[in-house]
DOSE-883677 format. One record per residue: residue in three letters; y, z, x of N, C-alpha, C, O in turn. Coordinates in pm, whole numbers, padded with zeros to 5 digits, always signed. Each point is the difference from the previous one (the first is absolute). Layout:
ALAYZXYZXYZXYZX/...
END
This chain:
MET-00110-02266-00629-00134+00098+00126+00104+00171+00034+00110+00029+00047/LYS-00247+00059-00116+00149+00176+00067-00111-00004+00125-00117-00038+00005/VAL+00208+00096+00097-00071+00045+00083+00056+00184+00043+00111+00038-00037/PRO-00149+00000+00069+00079+00131-00008-00084+00078+00172-00081-00033+00085/ALA+00176+00158-00120-00006+00036+00203+00015+00168-00051+00071+00038-00094/HIS-00137+00028+00162+00017+00158-00018+00031+00080+00096-00056-00021+00108/ALA+00146+00128-00118-00010+00122+00136-00024+00127-00093+00039+00020-00115/ARG-00122+00068+00206-00046+00128-00108+00031+00072+00087+00030-00043+00112/PHE-00030+00177-00146+00064+00154+00053+00111+00003+00089+00001+00062+00106/ILE+00106-00142-00161+00125-00033+00009+00090+00138-00022+00005+00049-00113/ARG+00070+00014+00233+00042+00178+00007+00076+00009-00120+00007+00120-00026/GLN+00046-00179-00051+00113-00035-00108-00075+00070-00161-00114+00007-00046/SER+00276+00043-00009-00071+00029-00153+00024-00138-00112+00106-00061-00019/PRO-00231+00039-00038-00070-00094-00065+00185-00083-00052+00068-00093+00043/SER-00055+00208-00168+00136-00013-00020+00166-00080+00084+00084-00085-00030/LYS-00111+00168+00132+00086-00036+00060+00014-00146+00099+00093-00033+00074/VAL-00244-00047-00111-00029-00158+00054-00045-00090-00090-00043-00112+00027/ARG+00059+00190-00196+00024-00053-00105+00141-00031-00018+00011-00108-00059/GLN+00111+00164+00090+00107-00013-00012+00052-00162+00066+00080-00083-00042/VAL-00168+00087+00164-00004-00136+00090-00031-00075-00010+00060-00093+00054/LEU-00194+00062-00137-00092-00018-00057+00104-00154-00133+00006-00122-00019/ASN+00044+00235-00026+00038-00071-00158+00184-00091+00010+00075-00036-00090/VAL-00064+00030+00246+00122-00066+00018-00143-00154-00004-00039-00071-00093/VAL-00005+00077+00260-00024-00148+00005-00124-00070-00095-00011-00122+00013/ARG-00106+00203-00129-00021-00047-00123+00044-00153-00070+00095-00023-00075/GLY-00175-00050+00117+00043-00073-00107+00113-00156+00076+00038-00103-00055/LEU-00011+00171+00239+00053-00112-00001-00040-00063+00080-00071+00066+00075/PRO+00079-00189-00042-00008-00070+00137-00016+00034+00145+00098+00061+00042/VAL-00188-00081+00042-00023+00077+00054+00114-00040+00135-00024+00075+00094/ASP+00064-00109-00083+00148-00021+00129+00103+00104-00070+00063+00075+00073/GLU-00045-00070-00221+00115+00034-00062-00030+00197+00036+00073+00099-00003/ALA-00228-00126+00038-00041+00198-00025-00043-00019+00120-00085+00085+00026/LEU+00105-00163+00067+00029+00039+00168+00126+00079+00011-00001+00111+00053/VAL+00151-00183-00119+00115-00005+00064+00015+00115-00134+00110+00051+00016/ALA-00171+00003-00128+00096+00096-00099-00084+00149+00092+00043+00111-00032/LEU-00193-00117+00174-00056+00072+00056+00095+00046+00120+00005+00117+00038/ASP+00049-00194+00002+00061+00015+00095+00131+00075-00022+00024+00050+00110/LEU+00070-00017-00191+00073+00032-00062-00009+00095-00085+00101+00056-00044/THR-00223-00025+00009-00012+00144-00026-00007+00127+00063-00096+00033+00069/GLU+00182+00030-00088-00033+00124+00114-00081+00123-00018+00023+00113+00041/ARG-00130-00164-00116-00049+00150-00020-00171-00032+00091-00072-00094-00034/ARG+00016+00226+00191-00100-00001-00005-00059-00075-00037+00042-00104+00050/ALA-00156+00076-00138-00080-00042-00109-00004-00137+00046-00110-00055+00013/ALA+00257-00026+00023+00018-00111+00010-00092-00073+00122-00058-00106-00025/GLU+00052+00153+00121-00100-00004+00073-00118-00085-00023-00020-00121-00007/PRO-00040+00211-00002-00173-00046-00062-00034-00074-00066-00109-00057+00006/VAL+00219+00036-00110+00032-00046-00126-00041-00171+00038-00089-00070-00048/ARG+00196+00037+00157+00041-00087+00005-00124-00075+00135-00017-00121-00008/LYS-00062+00199+00124-00094+00012-00012-00116-00037-00005-00058-00050+00096/VAL-00030+00082-00290-00068-00028-00076+00030-00138-00067-00087-00086-00018/LEU+00266+00069-00030+00051-00172-00039-00081-00099+00087-00069-00095-00037/ALA+00101+00155+00193-00039-00113+00151-00147-00035-00020-00057-00108-00017/SER+00012+00236+00024-00125-00041+00001-00082-00066-00078-00096-00057+00052/ALA+00128+00048-00271-00042-00042-00048+00042-00132-00008-00049-00077-00082/VAL+00167+00033+00188+00068-00129+00005-00098-00096+00089-00050-00112-00018/ALA+00044+00218+00134-00115-00082+00104-00104-00047-00070-00034-00118-00005/ASN-00037+00239-00067-00126-00031-00049-00033-00140-00103-00106-00061+00003/ALA+00227+00026-00096-00029-00114-00092+00045-00096+00102-00050-00109-00026/TYR+00124+00106+00130+00041-00095+00112-00161-00029+00076-00059-00108+00012/GLU+00018+00237+00030-00145-00064+00073-00125-00004-00089-00116-00030+00030/ASN+00139+00048-00081-00150+00036-00114-00008-00131-00077-00080-00093+00016/HIS+00204+00109-00125-00008-00122-00085+00099-00131+00006+00015-00083-00089/ASP+00051+00088+00225+00127-00148+00068+00136+00017-00155+00021-00087-00085/ILE+00033+00200+00095+00117-00019-00143+00086+00012+00140-00016+00063+00104/PRO+00092-00132-00140+00118+00070+00110+00132+00110-00080+00006-00002-00123/GLN+00104+00101+00211+00040+00075-00112+00141-00039-00041+00110+00056+00006/GLU-00151-00171-00049+00126-00079-00048-00018+00006-00155+00091+00030-00077/ASP-00205-00058+00044-00090+00005-00129-00005+00122-00019+00055+00020-00108/LEU-00106+00123+00173-00095+00145-00095+00150+00010-00051+00106-00062+00003/VAL-00178+00204-00062+00104+00067-00102-00013+00127-00048-00037+00008-00117/VAL+00062+00110+00187-00065+00149-00030-00074-00022-00149+00056-00043-00101/ALA-00195+00083+00114-00047-00063-00174-00038+00162-00034-00027+00029-00116/GLU+00027+00108+00257-00074+00124-00096+00002+00106+00158-00060-00006+00107/ALA+00154+00088-00160+00060+00111+00131-00007+00110-00071+00063+00002-00105/PHE-00158+00144+00154+00006+00084-00055-00082+00088+00124-00071-00044+00090/ALA+00105+00165-00118-00004+00148+00071-00126+00048-00070+00028+00015-00119/ASP-00157+00015+00143-00043+00113-00065+00028+00157+00138+00072+00025+00096/GLU-00197+00045-00185+00019+00096+00079-00091+00081+00086-00096+00063-00043/GLY+00130-00071+00161-00141+00041+00117-00014+00159-00033+00047+00078-00082/PRO-00170-00070+00229-00046+00157+00003+00154+00082+00003+00095-00042+00064/THR-00094+00134-00125+00123+00154+00058+00008+00065+00094-00053+00110-00018/ILE+00111-00129+00150-00057+00137+00141+00089+00128-00062+00115-00025-00038/LYS-00153+00123+00030+00003+00137-00045+00039+00053+00146-00074+00005+00097/ARG+00220+00038-00105+00006+00126+00149+00065+00081-00104+00028-00037-00114/PHE-00006+00173+00179+00013+00131+00012+00130+00014+00068+00023-00100+00067/ARG+00062+00181-00061+00176+00045-00025+00021+00138-00002+00001+00038-00117/PRO+00016+00049+00193+00004+00151+00017+00126-00010-00065+00096-00077+00004/ARG-00125+00175-00062+00095+00047-00104+00060+00236+00046-00032+00064+00100/ALA+00092-00030-00188+00051+00109+00042-00058+00106-00100+00014-00014-00122/ARG-00069+00101+00168-00064+00131-00025-00119-00027+00013-00063+00055-00090/GLY-00020-00130+00180-00161-00068+00019-00007-00088-00096-00119-00019-00023/ARG+00188-00047-00049-00071-00109-00063+00059-00117+00037+00117-00005+00039/ALA-00226-00138-00052-00007-00128+00015+00031-00058-00172-00018+00041-00115/THR+00068-00149+00180-00012-00078-00101+00002-00181+00007+00097-00041+00063/GLN-00182-00064-00114-00036-00112+00018+00050-00088+00039+00077-00030-00091/ILE-00063-00056+00183+00084-00100-00014-00122-00174+00013-00093-00022+00078/LEU+00146-00059-00177-00092-00053-00006+00061-00157+00040+00111-00044-00029/LYS-00234-00036+00117+00079-00087+00056-00084-00103-00020-00113-00014+00048/ARG+00167-00051-00115-00040-00123-00129+00006-00151+00064+00108-00033+00048/THR-00210-00057-00043-00034-00132+00091-00027-00055-00147-00050+00045-00103/SER+00127-00202+00157-00050-00082-00103-00104-00130+00029-00054+00013+00110/HIS+00019-00118-00171-00084-00095+00005+00102-00116-00087+00025+00001-00121/ILE+00005-00061+00186+00142-00135-00051-00107-00110+00003-00098+00018+00073/THR+00107-00141-00152-00048-00129-00052+00130-00077-00065+00074+00009-00098/ILE-00096-00096+00226+00086-00114-00068-00096-00133+00002-00084-00046+00078/VAL+00139+00007-00202-00095-00193-00055+00124-00114-00021+00101+00008-00070/VAL-00139-00093+00139+00107-00085+00053-00066-00138-00066-00102-00040+00056/SER+00143-00022-00149-00056-00134-00080+00127-00097+00025+00118+00025+00026/ASN-00209-00186-00053+00091-00118+00031+00000-00024-00145+00038-00114-00028/GLY-00075+00198-00089+00002-00056-00113-00113-00102-00072+00012-00050-00112/GLU-00079+00039+00167-00182-00093-00062-00045+00124+00008+00016+00112+00048/GLU-00090-00192-00125-00135+00083-00057-00112-00019+00084-00023-00120+00017/ASP-00079+00221+00060-00152-00031+00059-00080-00145-00065-00113-00031+00038/
END
């Protein structure tokens, strides 16, 4: 049984979030939570929250305990980019792109539906 959880419009670039997701993909949930606690990247906090939400969804909706779950899929898609401008010399301006991410984590107990 696969159980997903999503976080949308996270104010961090998807490439940085993907580096954290690569650490937890394929791990049992208990090990993934420990790995996220020891990761010193800013993206670790929203990823940990999404993982905790997926575990809660699995327990509340399908009565699957945390010990049986594995991170089956973890990916970050690109959200909308916020565009800002910074004033530069001689009356010019350069564009600043503030990227956002949509994080999806799917946990599984190894059984098919």
